SERO-4910 file (N, C-alpha, C, O; in steps of 0.05 Angstrom, whole numbers):
BEGIN
 pado doro    nc1    nc2    nc3   cac1   cac2   cac3    cc1    cc2    cc3    oc1    oc2    oc3
  Met    A     17    -24      0      0      0      0     18     25      0     37     27     15
  Val    A     10     44    -17     26     69    -19     19     87      4     -4     93      9
  Glu    A     40     96     17     36    115     40     38    143     30     57    152     17
  Ile    A     17    158     36     16    186     27     32    204     45     29    204     70
  Asn    A     50    219     33     66    238     48     51    265     47     55    281     29
  Phe    A     34    269     67     17    293     67     33    319     69     25    339     58
  Lys    A     55    318     83     72    342     85     81    351     58     78    375     51
  Ser    A     93    333     42    102    340     15     79    348     -3     82    367    -19
  Leu    A     57    333     -1     34    338    -18     22    365    -14     18    381    -33
  Trp    A     16    372     11      2    397     17     20    421     15     11    443      7
  Met    A     46    418     22     64    440     19     67    448    -10     65    472    -17
  Ser    A     71    428    -27     75    434    -56     49    445    -68     49    464    -84
  Phe    A     26    434    -60      0    443    -71     -5    472    -63    -12    488    -80
  Leu    A     -2    478    -38     -7    506    -28     11    526    -41      3    548    -49
  Val    A     37    519    -43     57    537    -54     50    544    -83     52    567    -91
  Ile    A     42    523    -98     36    528   -126     11    545   -129     11    564   -145
  Val    A    -10    538   -115    -35    553   -117    -32    582   -110    -41    600   -124
  Ile    A    -18    587    -88    -15    615    -79      4    630    -97      3    655    -99
  Ser    A     22    616   -111     41    629   -129     29    635   -156     35    655   -169
  Glu    A     11    617   -165      1    619   -193    -24    636   -196    -29    647   -217
  Ile    A    -42    638   -175    -66    654   -178    -59    683   -184    -46    696   -167
  Gly    A    -67    693   -207    -62    720   -214    -34    724   -226    -27    747   -233
  Asp    A    -18    702   -229      9    705   -240      7    707   -271    -15    705   -282
  Lys    A     29    712   -284     29    717   -313     19    692   -328      4    694   -347
  Thr    A     27    668   -319     18    643   -333    -12    641   -330    -25    631   -349
  Phe    A    -23    648   -307    -52    648   -302    -66    667   -321    -86    660   -333
  Leu    A    -55    691   -324    -67    711   -341    -66    704   -371    -84    710   -386
  Ile    A    -44    691   -379    -41    683   -407    -64    664   -414    -77    667   -435
  Ala    A    -68    644   -397    -90    624   -402   -117    638   -401   -134    631   -417
  Ala    A   -121    656   -382   -146    670   -380   -153    686   -404   -176    685   -414
  Val    A   -134    701   -415   -139    718   -438   -143    702   -463   -161    707   -479
  Leu    A   -126    682   -468   -128    665   -492   -154    649   -492   -165    644   -514
  Ala    A   -164    642   -469   -189    626   -467   -213    642   -475   -235    631   -479
  Met    A   -211    668   -476   -233    686   -483   -240    683   -512   -263    686   -520
  Thr    A   -221    678   -529   -225    678   -558   -218    651   -571   -219    648   -596
  Asn    A   -211    631   -555   -203    605   -565   -217    583   -548   -226    589   -526
  Pro    A   -219    558   -559   -231    537   -544   -217    533   -517   -193    530   -516
  Arg    A   -233    532   -496   -221    530   -469   -205    504   -465   -184    505   -452
  Leu    A   -215    482   -476   -201    457   -473   -174    457   -486   -154    446   -475
  Val    A   -172    471   -509   -146    473   -523   -127    490   -506   -103    482   -503
  Ile    A   -136    512   -495   -119    529   -479   -110    515   -453    -87    517   -445
  Phe    A   -130    501   -441   -123    486   -416   -102    465   -421    -83    462   -406
  Ser    A   -106    450   -443    -87    428   -449    -59    439   -455    -39    427   -447
  Ala    A    -57    462   -469    -31    474   -475    -18    484   -449      6    480   -445
  Ala    A    -34    498   -433    -22    509   -408    -13    488   -389      9    489   -378
  Ile    A    -30    467   -385    -23    446   -365      0    429   -376     16    418   -360
  Ser    A      2    426   -403     24    411   -414     51    425   -409     70    413   -401
  Ala    A     51    451   -414     75    467   -409     83    466   -379    106    463   -372
  Leu    A     63    469   -362     68    470   -333     77    442   -323     93    440   -305
  Ala    A     65    421   -335     73    394   -327    102    388   -335    117    376   -319
  Val    A    110    396   -359    137    392   -367    156    407   -349    177    396   -340
  Met    A    150    432   -343    166    448   -325    167    436   -297    189    436   -284
  Thr    A    145    426   -287    144    414   -260    161    390   -258    176    387   -239
  Val    A    159    372   -278    174    347   -277    204    353   -279    220    341   -265
  Leu    A    212    371   -297    240    379   -299    250    391   -273    272    384   -264
  Ser    A    235    409   -262    243    422   -237    245    402   -214    265    403   -199
  Ala    A    225    385   -211    225    365   -190    248    345   -193    261    338   -173
  Ala    A    254    338   -218    276    319   -223    302    332   -216    320    319   -204
  Phe    A    306    357   -223    330    371   -216    333    373   -186    355    368   -175
  Gly    A    312    380   -172    313    382   -143    318    355   -130    331    353   -109
  His    A    307    334   -142    310    307   -131    339    298   -132    348    283   -114
  Phe    A    354    306   -152    382    298   -155    402    316   -140    425    310   -139
  Leu    A    392    338   -130    409    356   -115    423    342    -91    446    347    -86
  Pro    A    408    326    -75    421    312    -53    444    294    -60    460    287    -43
  Asn    A    445    286    -86    468    270    -96    493    287    -98    515    277    -96
  Leu    A    489    313   -101    512    332   -103    518    344    -75    541    349    -69
  Leu    A    497    348    -60    500    359    -33    487    340    -13    472    322    -21
  Ser    A    494    343     12    482    326     32    452    332     35    443    354     30
  Lys    A    437    312     45    408    315     48    402    337     69    383    353     65
  Glu    A    418    338     90    414    358    111    418    386    100    403    405    106
  Tyr    A    439    389     84    445    416     72    423    424     53    415    447     52
  Thr    A    414    405     36    393    410     17    367    419     31    354    438     23
  Gln    A    361    405     53    336    412     68    339    439     81    320    455     81
  Phe    A    362    445     92    367    472    104    365    494     83    353    515     87
  Ala    A    377    489     59    377    508     38    349    513     28    341    536     22
  Ala    A    333    492     26    305    495     17    289    511     37    274    529     29
  Ala    A    293    506     63    278    520     83    286    550     83    269    567     85
  Ala    A    312    555     81    321    583     80    311    597     55    304    621     57
  Leu    A    309    583     33    299    595      8    270    603     11    262    624      1
  Phe    A    254    586     24    226    592     28    223    617     45    206    634     40
  Val    A    239    619     66    237    642     84    245    668     69    232    688     71
  Val    A    267    666     53    276    689     37    254    697     17    248    721     15
  Phe    A    243    678      3    221    683    -15    198    696     -1    186    715    -11
  Gly    A    191    686     22    169    696     37    172    725     45    154    742     43
  Val    A    196    731     55    203    759     63    202    777     38    192    800     39
  Lys    A    213    768     16    213    783     -9    185    788    -19    178    811    -27
  Met    A    168    768    -18    140    771    -26    125    790     -8    108    806    -17
  Leu    A    131    789     18    118    807     37    125    836     31    108    854     31
  Tyr    A    151    840     25    160    867     18    147    877     -8    137    899     -9
  Asp    A    146    859    -28    134    866    -54    104    872    -50     93    891    -62
  Gly    A     91    855    -34     62    859    -29     56    886    -16     36    899    -24
  Ile    A     72    893      3     68    919     17     72    942     -3     59    963     -1
  Gln    A     91    939    -21     97    961    -40     77    962    -63     76    983    -77
  Met    A     62    941    -68     43    941    -91     20    960    -87     12    967    -65
  Ser    A     10    969   -111    -14    985   -111    -39    967   -110    -36    943   -117
  Asp    A    -62    977   -103    -86    960   -102    -95    951   -129   -109    930   -130
  Asn    A    -88    965   -150    -97    957   -177    -75    943   -193    -75    943   -218
  Glu    A    -57    930   -179    -34    916   -191    -44    894   -210    -33    891   -232
  Gly    A    -64    879   -202    -74    857   -218    -86    867   -244    -82    855   -265
  Ala    A   -101    889   -243   -114    900   -267    -92    910   -287    -95    907   -311
  Glu    A    -71    922   -276    -49    932   -293    -35    909   -308    -29    910   -332
  Glu    A    -30    887   -293    -16    864   -305    -35    850   -326    -25    841   -346
  Leu    A    -61    849   -319    -80    837   -338    -81    853   -364    -81    841   -386
  Glu    A    -80    879   -362    -81    897   -386    -55    893   -402    -55    893   -427
  Glu    A    -33    890   -388     -7    886   -401     -7    860   -417      2    859   -441
  Val    A    -16    838   -405    -17    812   -419    -36    813   -442    -30    802   -464
  Thr    A    -59    825   -438    -79    828   -460    -68    843   -484    -72    834   -507
  Thr    A    -54    865   -479    -42    881   -500    -21    865   -515    -19    866   -540
  Glu    A     -5    850   -500     16    833   -512      4    812   -530     14    808   -553
  Leu    A    -17    799   -521    -29    777   -537    -44    788   -561    -44    776   -582
  Met    A    -57    811   -558    -71    824   -580    -52    832   -603    -58    829   -626
  Ala    A    -29    841   -595     -8    849   -615      1    824   -630      6    825   -654
  Lys    A      4    802   -615     13    777   -628     -8    767   -647     -2    758   -669
  Glu    A    -34    768   -639    -56    759   -656    -59    776   -681    -65    766   -703
  Asp    A    -55    802   -678    -56    820   -701    -35    814   -722    -39    814   -746
  Gly    A    -11    807   -711     11    800   -729      5    774   -744     11    772   -768
  Asp    A     -6    754   -730    -13    729   -742    -35    732   -763    -35    720   -784
  Arg    A    -54    750   -757    -77    755   -776    -67    768   -801    -76    761   -823
  Asp    A    -48    786   -799    -36    799   -823    -22    779   -840    -23    780   -865
  Asp    A     -7    761   -827      7    740   -842    -12    722   -857     -7    715   -880
  Ala    A    -35    716   -844    -54    698   -857    -67    712   -881    -73    699   -901
  Leu    A    -72    738   -879    -85    753   -901    -66    755   -925    -75    754   -948
  Glu    A    -40    757   -920    -20    758   -941    -19    732   -957    -14    732   -981
  Lys    A    -24    710   -944    -23    684   -957    -47    679   -975    -47    662   -992
  Gly    A    -69    694   -970    -93    692   -987   -110    668   -980   -107    655   -959
  Gly    A   -127    661   -999   -146    639   -994   -136    612  -1001   -150    592   -995
  Lys    A   -113    609  -1012   -103    583  -1019    -98    565   -996   -101    541   -997
  Gly    A    -90    577   -974    -85    562   -949   -110    547   -940   -108    525   -930
  Lys    A   -133    561   -942   -158    549   -933   -166    525   -950   -175    504   -939
  Glu    A   -162    528   -976   -169    505   -994   -151    481   -989   -161    459   -988
  Lys    A   -126    487   -984   -107    465   -978   -114    452   -952   -112    427   -949
  Glu    A   -122    468   -932   -129    458   -906   -153    440   -908   -154    419   -895
  Ala    A   -173    448   -924   -197    432   -927   -191    405   -939   -204    385   -932
  Leu    A   -172    404   -957   -165    378   -969   -148    361   -950   -150    337   -951
  Thr    A   -132    374   -934   -114    360   -916   -129    347   -892   -123    325   -885
  Leu    A   -148    362   -881   -162    353   -857   -184    333   -865   -208    340   -867
  Ala    A   -176    308   -870   -194    289   -881   -210    274   -860   -233    265   -865
  Ser    A   -199    270   -837   -212    253   -817   -216    269   -791   -203    289   -786
  Gly    A   -236    259   -775   -241    272   -749   -217    271   -731   -212    290   -717
  Ala    A   -203    249   -731   -179    246   -714   -158    267   -721   -145    279   -704
  Lys    A   -155    271   -747   -136    291   -756   -144    319   -749   -128    336   -743
  Asn    A   -171    324   -751   -181    350   -743   -175    356   -713   -166    378   -707
  Ile    A   -179    336   -696   -173    339   -668   -144    344   -663   -136    362   -647
  Ala    A   -127    329   -677    -98    332   -674    -90    360   -683    -73    373   -669
  Asn    A   -101    370   -705    -94    397   -714   -105    418   -695    -93    440   -692
  Leu    A   -127    412   -682   -138    432   -663   -120    434   -638   -114    456   -629
  Phe    A   -112    411   -628    -96    411   -603    -67    418   -607    -52    424   -588
  Phe    A    -58    417   -632    -30    425   -637    -30    447   -658    -13    449   -676
  Ser    A    -50    465   -656    -53    487   -674    -34    509   -666    -19    507   -646
  Ala    A    -34    531   -681    -17    554   -675    -22    565   -648     -4    573   -633
  Val    A    -48    567   -640    -55    578   -614    -46    560   -592    -38    569   -570
  Trp    A    -47    533   -596    -38    514   -576     -8    518   -571      1    519   -548
  Ile    A      6    519   -593     36    522   -591     42    549   -578     61    551   -562
  Gln    A     27    570   -586     32    596   -574     28    596   -544     44    606   -529
  Cys    A      6    584   -535      0    582   -506     21    566   -492     29    573   -470
  Phe    A     29    543   -504     49    526   -492     75    541   -488     87    541   -466
  Val    A     85    553   -509    111    567   -509    110    591   -489    129    594   -473
  Met    A     89    607   -491     87    630   -473     85    622   -444     98    635   -426
  Thr    A     70    601   -438     68    591   -410     94    580   -400    102    586   -378
  Phe    A    108    565   -417    133    553   -409    154    575   -404    168    573   -384
  Leu    A    156    594   -421    175    616   -418    169    633   -393    187    642   -379
  Ala    A    143    638   -389    134    654   -366    140    640   -340    146    653   -320
  Glu    A    139    614   -340    144    598   -316    173    595   -310    181    590   -287
  Trp    A    190    597   -331    219    593   -327    231    614   -308    229    638   -313
  Gly    A    243    605   -286    254    622   -267    234    635   -248    242    651   -230
  Asp    A    209    627   -251    188    638   -233    192    626   -205    204    605   -202
  Arg    A    180    639   -185    184    629   -157    171    602   -153    181    586   -136
  Ser    A    150    595   -168    138    569   -165    157    547   -176    157    525   -165
  Gln    A    172    553   -197    191    534   -207    214    529   -187    221    507   -181
  Ile    A    224    551   -176    246    549   -156    236    535   -131    250    519   -118
  Ala    A    211    541   -123    199    528   -100    196    498   -104    201    482    -86
  Thr    A    189    490   -128    187    461   -135    214    447   -133    216    425   -123
  Ile    A    234    461   -143    262    449   -141    270    446   -112    280    425   -104
  Ala    A    265    466    -96    272    466    -68    257    444    -53    268    429    -37
  Leu    A    231    442    -58    215    422    -44    222    393    -52    224    376    -35
  Ala    A    227    389    -78    235    363    -87    262    354    -76    267    330    -72
  Gly    A    279    373    -70    305    367    -58    303    360    -29    319    345    -18
  Ala    A    283    372    -15    281    369     14    259    349     22    261    337     43
  Glu    A    239    345      5    217    328     11    215    304     -7    234    298    -23
  Asp    A    192    290     -7    188    267    -23    183    275    -53    165    291    -58
  Phe    A    200    265    -71    199    273    -99    172    269   -111    161    287   -124
  Trp    A    160    244   -108    136    237   -122    112    254   -112     96    263   -128
  Trp    A    110    258    -86     87    273    -75     90    302    -80     70    316    -82
  Val    A    114    312    -81    118    341    -89    110    345   -118     96    364   -124
  Thr    A    117    326   -135    110    327   -163     79    326   -166     67    342   -181
  Phe    A     67    307   -152     38    304   -154     23    329   -143      4    338   -155
  Gly    A     32    339   -120     20    362   -108     23    387   -126      4    403   -129
  Ser    A     46    390   -138     51    413   -156     33    411   -181     22    431   -189
  Leu    A     32    387   -192     15    383   -216    -15    388   -210    -29    401   -226
  Ala    A    -24    379   -186    -51    384   -178    -57    414   -175    -78    424   -184
  Gly    A    -38    428   -163    -41    457   -160    -42    471   -187    -58    489   -191
  His    A    -24    464   -205    -24    476   -231    -50    470   -247    -61    487   -260
  Ala    A    -59    445   -244    -84    437   -258   -108    454   -249   -124    463   -265
  Ile    A   -110    457   -223   -132    473   -212   -130    502   -220   -150    514   -228
  Cys    A   -106    514   -218   -103    542   -226   -108    546   -256   -121    566   -264
  Ser    A    -99    527   -273   -104    530   -302   -134    527   -308   -144    541   -325
  Ala    A   -147    509   -294   -176    505   -299   -191    530   -291   -209    539   -305
  Val    A   -184    542   -268   -197    567   -259   -192    589   -279   -209    605   -285
  Ala    A   -167    590   -290   -160    611   -309   -176    610   -334   -186    630   -343
  Val    A   -180    586   -346   -194    584   -371   -224    587   -367   -238    595   -386
  Ile    A   -235    580   -344   -263    582   -339   -272    610   -332   -291    620   -344
  Gly    A   -258    623   -314   -266    650   -307   -243    667   -297   -246    684   -279
  Gly    A   -220    661   -308   -195    675   -298   -195    705   -302   -185    719   -285
  Arg    A   -206    714   -325   -205    743   -329   -222    758   -309   -214    779   -299
  Leu    A   -246    747   -303   -263    759   -283   -250    758   -256   -251    778   -241
  Leu    A   -238    735   -249   -225    732   -223   -202    751   -221   -198    764   -200
  Ala    A   -186    753   -243   -162    770   -242   -170    800   -239   -154    815   -227
  Ser    A   -193    807   -249   -202    835   -246   -214    841   -219   -217    864   -211
  Lys    A   -221    820   -204   -235    823   -179   -216    820   -155   -218    834   -135
  Ile    A   -197    801   -157   -180    795   -134   -159    817   -131   -152    831   -150
  Ser    A   -149    819   -107   -127    838   -101   -101    822   -102    -96    806    -84
  Val    A    -84    828   -122    -58    814   -124    -42    821    -99    -26    804    -90
  Arg    A    -45    845    -89    -30    853    -65    -37    835    -42    -19    826    -27
  Thr    A    -63    830    -38    -72    813    -15    -62    784    -19    -52    772      0
  Val    A    -65    774    -44    -56    747    -50    -26    744    -45    -16    724    -34
  Thr    A    -10    764    -53     19    764    -49     26    764    -20     44    749    -11
  Ile    A     13    780     -4     18    781     25     11    755     38     26    744     55
  Ile    A    -12    743     31    -20    717     42      0    696     34      8    679     50
  Gly    A      8    697      8     28    678     -2     55    680     13     68    660     18
  Ser    A     62    704     20     88    708     34     87    694     62    106    682     70
  Val    A     64    696     75     61    683    101     62    653     98     75    639    114
  Ile    A     50    642     77     50    613     72     79    604     66     88    583     75
  Phe    A     93    620     50    121    613     44    138    612     69    154    594     73
  Ile    A    135    632     86    150    633    111    143    609    129    161    597    141
  Ile    A    118    602    131    109    579    147    121    554    136    131    537    151
  Cys    A    120    551    109    132    527     96    162    525    102    173    504    106
  Gly    A    175    549    102    204    549    107    210    540    135    228    525    140
  Ile    A    195    550    155    199    543    183    192    513    186    207    499    201
  Tyr    A    171    504    173    163    476    175    184    457    164    187    435    173
  Ser    A    198    466    143    218    450    129    242    445    147    258    427    142
  Phe    A    246    462    167    269    458    185    265    433    202    285    423    213
  Tyr    A    240    424    205    235    402    223    229    376    208    223    355    220
***
């Protein structure tokens, strides 16, 4: 019987959820889901986050092979405390409409990208559509083209790059080095899945209503608690 490591599971889950709600990866999925199929955007976002999570957790898992387990655990705990203090400082410095400003920034960035793609498509003329109609012969192929379309690739790449070096990635590395690798991976994936689902269903509305400042301050407290908890 598999024994659940609740400490690793819940620490990783909470850290991811509190880090991702209102984050840039969250906003990318929320904005793209407004004009594209939600399932396509969700699959692209969670695929990118899953790849990043597995890579980060694997890297963290092998750190104790380079450093002692005790040192890795201490470093992870210290990292969480430092992140928590940094988040607390950032949260205090934030304006109340920080979330709306970031949402507008992401929306503008994506609209500029879509306008560029639309111009390219117009330059190619109608031949592309005729060729596409001949190529998409079966339902299976239609689905494959839908899930690996230009917007799918765009969402995957933008999410992956936005997540690279993010605090949730570094937190996953730290947790995987100090805690149980499998349960940290599972908890992180569950957190990302929930955040991505919320983003594509009603993320834009949520992002415009929630206070990023409040979420950041609450997140800082959770990070500090996780850091203190990791010492034991």
